[in-house]
C-alpha positions as CSV (number, residue, x, y, z in Angstrom):
1,M,0.0,0.0,0.0
2,N,1.3,3.4,-0.9
3,I,0.3,7.0,0.1
4,I,-2.1,7.5,-2.8
5,Q,-3.8,4.1,-2.2
6,C,-4.3,5.0,1.4
7,K,-6.0,8.3,0.5
8,M,-8.1,6.7,-2.2
9,A,-9.2,3.9,0.2
10,R,-10.2,6.5,2.8
11,V,-12.3,8.4,0.3
12,A,-13.9,5.2,-1.0
13,L,-15.0,4.4,2.5
14,G,-15.9,8.0,3.4
15,W,-13.3,7.9,6.2
16,G,-11.2,10.8,7.5
17,T,-7.8,10.3,9.1
18,R,-9.4,10.0,12.5
19,D,-11.7,7.2,11.3
20,L,-8.9,5.2,9.9
21,A,-6.8,5.8,13.0
22,R,-9.6,4.6,15.3
23,N,-10.3,1.5,13.3
24,A,-6.6,0.6,12.9
25,G,-5.7,1.3,16.5
26,V,-3.1,4.0,15.7
27,S,-3.0,7.7,16.3
28,P,-4.3,10.2,13.8
29,D,-0.8,11.6,13.7
30,T,0.5,8.2,12.5
31,V,-2.0,8.3,9.6
32,A,-1.0,11.8,8.7
33,R,2.7,10.9,8.9
34,F,2.1,8.0,6.5
35,E,0.2,10.2,4.1
36,R,3.0,12.8,4.1
37,G,5.4,10.1,3.0
38,E,7.2,9.4,6.3
39,Q,8.5,6.0,6.9
40,L,6.5,3.9,9.4
41,K,7.1,0.5,10.9
42,G,6.1,-2.4,8.7
43,T,3.7,-3.6,11.3
44,T,1.9,-0.2,11.3
45,V,1.5,-0.2,7.6
46,T,0.2,-3.7,7.8
47,A,-2.3,-2.7,10.4
48,L,-3.6,0.1,8.1
49,R,-3.9,-2.2,5.1
50,T,-5.6,-4.9,7.1
51,T,-8.1,-2.4,8.4
52,F,-8.9,-1.3,4.9
53,E,-9.2,-4.9,3.7
54,A,-11.6,-5.8,6.6
55,A,-13.7,-2.8,5.5
56,G,-14.0,-4.1,2.0
57,I,-11.1,-2.4,0.1
58,E,-9.1,-4.4,-2.4
59,F,-5.7,-3.1,-3.4
60,I,-4.8,-3.2,-7.1
61,P,-1.1,-3.6,-7.8
62,E,0.6,-1.6,-10.5
63,N,-0.2,-3.3,-13.7
64,G,0.7,-0.8,-16.3
65,G,-2.0,1.6,-15.3
66,G,-0.6,2.4,-11.8
67,P,-1.6,1.1,-8.4
68,G,-5.1,1.7,-7.1
69,V,-8.0,0.5,-4.9
70,R,-11.5,-0.7,-5.4
71,L,-14.4,-1.8,-3.2
72,S,-14.8,-5.5,-2.9
73,R,-17.7,-7.0,-4.9
74,N,-19.0,-8.3,-1.5
75,Q,-19.2,-4.7,-0.2
76,S,-22.8,-3.6,0.3
């Protein structure tokens, strides 16, 4: 997951940084630091990604068109 994917996933879910922080169990400052491009521990990035995936986000790898996100088909 990269910075743009994080922001795209938040928008897709209608979440602000505080929503993501609360759901991932991290501080809002941690989310802001990640989205500014600061290096975070791998476990923290994994927690953010896992939180998004549990909420129905699928991460699309770069496949010529650039990395992205989408809502899971199972998302209601």
